[in-house]
C-alpha positions in Angstrom: -61.0 7.9 -6.9 -58.7 10.5 -8.2 -55.1 9.7 -8.6 -52.2 12.0 -7.8 -49.0 12.2 -9.8 -45.7 14.1 -9.9 -44.1 15.6 -13.0 -40.4 14.6 -13.0 -39.4 18.0 -14.4 -39.0 18.9 -10.8 -35.9 16.8 -10.7 -34.8 16.4 -14.4 -35.2 17.4 -18.0 -33.7 14.2 -19.4 -34.4 11.3 -17.1 -30.7 10.4 -17.6 -29.8 10.6 -13.9 -30.3 7.7 -11.4 -33.7 8.6 -10.0 -34.2 5.3 -8.1 -34.3 6.9 -4.7 -36.6 9.7 -6.0 -39.0 7.3 -7.6 -39.1 5.1 -4.4 -39.7 8.3 -2.3 -42.6 9.3 -4.5 -44.2 5.8 -4.2 -43.8 5.7 -0.4 -45.2 9.3 -0.2 -48.4 8.2 -1.7 -48.1 9.2 -5.4 -49.9 7.0 -7.8 -47.9 7.8 -11.0 -45.1 9.9 -12.4 -45.1 12.0 -15.5 -41.8 11.6 -17.4 -40.4 14.1 -19.9 -39.4 12.3 -23.1 -37.0 14.4 -25.0 -34.9 11.7 -26.8 -35.7 8.6 -28.8 -33.5 6.0 -27.0 -36.0 3.2 -26.9 -33.9 1.0 -24.7 -33.6 3.7 -22.1 -37.4 4.1 -21.9 -38.0 0.4 -21.8 -35.6 0.1 -18.8 -37.1 3.1 -17.0 -40.6 1.7 -17.6 -39.6 -1.6 -16.0 -38.2 0.3 -13.0 -41.3 2.4 -12.6 -43.7 -0.6 -13.0 -41.6 -2.5 -10.5 -42.3 0.2 -7.9 -46.0 -0.1 -8.5 -46.2 3.4 -10.0 -48.2 4.4 -13.0 -46.6 6.5 -15.7 -47.7 9.3 -18.1 -45.3 11.1 -20.5 -44.8 14.5 -21.9 -42.6 16.1 -24.6 -41.8 19.4 -26.1 -41.1 19.9 -29.7 -38.5 22.6 -30.4 -38.3 24.8 -33.5 -36.5 22.0 -35.5 -39.6 19.9 -35.1 -42.4 22.4 -35.7 -45.7 20.9 -36.9 -46.7 24.4 -38.2 -43.5 25.4 -39.9 -43.9 26.9 -43.4 -41.1 24.5 -44.4 -42.4 21.1 -45.4 -39.2 19.3 -44.5 -39.4 20.7 -40.9 -43.0 19.6 -40.7 -42.1 16.1 -42.0 -39.2 15.9 -39.4 -41.7 16.8 -36.7 -44.0 14.1 -37.6 -41.2 11.5 -37.8 -39.9 12.7 -34.5 -43.3 12.5 -32.8 -43.8 9.0 -34.1 -40.6 8.0 -32.3 -41.6 9.8 -29.2 -44.9 7.9 -29.2 -42.9 4.6 -29.4 -40.8 5.7 -26.5 -43.9 6.7 -24.6 -45.3 3.3 -25.1 -42.0 1.7 -24.1 -42.0 3.5 -20.8 -45.5 2.2 -20.2 -47.5 5.4 -20.8 -50.9 5.4 -22.4 -51.0 9.2 -22.3 -48.6 11.5 -24.1 -49.0 15.2 -23.3 -47.0 18.1 -24.5 -46.5 21.3 -26.2 -46.1 20.0 -29.7 -45.0 23.4 -31.1 -43.0 26.3 -29.8 -43.9 28.5 -32.7 -47.0 30.1 -31.2 -46.3 33.4 -32.8 -47.2 31.7 -36.1 -50.6 30.5 -35.0 -53.4 32.1 -36.9 -56.6 33.3 -35.2 -59.6 32.3 -37.2 -62.4 34.9 -37.8 -64.7 32.8 -35.6 -62.2 32.9 -32.8 -61.9 36.7 -33.2 -65.7 37.1 -33.0 -65.7 35.0 -29.8 -62.9 37.0 -28.3 -60.3 34.2 -28.4 -56.7 34.8 -29.4 -56.8 38.6 -29.5 
């Protein structure tokens, strides 16, 4: 049976607000899980939120966005290293909130992406 979830970006970018009523509403409306945006590395915050979500009987998935300061494809090695370190912390927060899935756009530097010759031959990334 397919499950249905709601991305919390509809209500928040940070999950810092009191979303108790919203989460309860989603559960009583028939949603199976919520997708939470993880954009900070406050582990205690994510542990507490995970307990709240689990207490409602909702599942949880997580997502994140890495900005330019955390670009995995930066030409600057220190920026790439910072991105790896940051994502490791985001993975820890994702686990703390109870999520087994972390989705995201892990880079915003799409202009720097190179198209390989094979991709060009196949009409990808023109």
